Structures are given as C-alpha cells and as structure tokens.
C-alpha positions in Angstrom: 94.1 124.1 129.3 96.9 124.2 131.8 97.7 120.3 131.6 98.1 121.0 127.8 100.5 124.0 127.9 102.6 122.1 130.3 102.8 119.1 128.4 103.9 121.4 125.5 106.4 123.3 127.6 108.0 120.0 129.0 108.2 118.5 125.6 109.9 121.6 124.4 112.1 121.5 127.4 113.4 117.9 126.6 113.8 118.8 122.7 115.8 122.1 123.2 117.6 121.2 126.1 120.8 120.6 124.4 120.5 123.7 122.0 122.1 126.8 123.2 119.9 129.2 120.6 116.6 127.7 121.9 117.8 128.0 125.8 114.9 130.6 126.3 112.3 128.1 125.1 113.6 125.1 126.9 113.7 127.2 130.2 109.9 128.2 130.0 109.2 124.8 131.7 111.4 125.3 134.4 110.0 128.6 135.3 106.1 127.1 135.4 106.7 123.4 136.1 104.4 122.1 139.1 105.3 121.8 142.6 104.2 118.3 142.9 106.0 115.0 143.8 108.6 113.6 141.5 106.2 110.4 140.9 103.6 112.9 139.6 106.2 114.2 137.1 107.0 110.5 136.0 103.3 109.8 135.5 103.1 113.2 133.3 106.1 112.1 131.6 104.8 108.5 131.1 101.5 110.0 129.3 102.7 112.3 127.2 105.3 109.8 125.8 102.3 107.1 125.2 100.3 110.2 123.7 103.1 111.0 121.6 103.5 107.1 120.6 99.5 107.1 119.7 100.0 110.3 117.7 102.9 108.9 115.9 101.3 105.6 115.2 98.3 107.5 113.8 100.3 109.6 111.3 102.2 106.4 110.1 98.6 104.9 109.4 97.3 107.8 107.6 100.2 108.3 105.4 100.3 104.6 104.8 96.3 104.6 103.9 97.1 108.0 101.3 100.1 106.2 99.9 98.0 103.1 99.2 95.2 105.6 97.5 97.9 107.4 95.7 99.1 104.1 94.1 95.7 103.0 93.4 95.0 106.4 91.5 98.3 106.0 89.8 97.3 102.1 88.6 94.0 103.3 87.7 95.5 105.9 85.3 97.9 103.7 83.8 95.2 101.5 82.7 92.9 103.8 81.4 95.7 105.4 79.7 96.9 102.0 78.2 93.1 101.3 77.2 92.9 104.3 75.3 95.8 104.7 73.5 95.9 106.1 70.2 97.4 104.9 67.1 100.6 106.9 66.3 100.3 109.5 63.5 102.1 108.1 60.4 103.2 111.5 58.4 104.1 109.4 55.2 100.9 107.6 54.9 98.8 110.7 55.2 100.8 112.5 52.9 101.0 109.8 50.4 97.2 109.7 50.4 96.9 112.9 50.2 99.3 113.6 46.9 97.6 110.5 45.4 94.3 112.3 45.8 95.5 115.5 44.7 96.9 113.9 41.4 93.4 112.4 40.6 91.3 115.4 41.2 90.7 117.8 38.4 90.3 121.3 39.3 
C-alpha cells in the first residue's frame, strides 16, 4: 500500500510541479519520499512510467473496441431501418379513395 501511495504522490509531484495553485499537492511527495539511493528512485520512476504506458495502451485498446462495437451497432440499426422502411403516406390518394367511396355509398 505504501508503494502505491508513494507512486501517486510522485506522479502528482511531477504533474503539478509548475502549478502554483497546486503547490501543496506537489510538495507532499517531498515530505514523505523514501530515503533510498538515487538509483532506487530512478527504478521506481521507470516502473511508474512503464505502468502508466501499459495503462494508456490498455485504455486505448478498450476505446477502440468500444468504438468498433458502436460502429457495428450503428450499421446494424441502419440496415434494419432500410429493410423495414414503409411507403410514405400519400394524403391525396387516401382522400381520393375515401371521397370516391363516400359518393357511391347510400345512407
């Protein structure tokens, strides 16, 4: 758990290091950073960059899959809409039939 918290604080420190309004957040990592050697910090930073890269790749793959599913659904919907389209209502034709029937019916 401590490694996760340190990783989050380190990423915030890098992200907000130039933002004056978030200086408090950026300074948290300096207060709790490990007292290991410089090599340890580099290894941790490299691991964090790699995990961030993997996470972004995974999110990109999920987004592409979702877009593909949406495109397929849209194409299915368009195909079904085209297959079940109705003939447009012709008011003049219907009124003409009604009035011709009305003239021939005896009440």
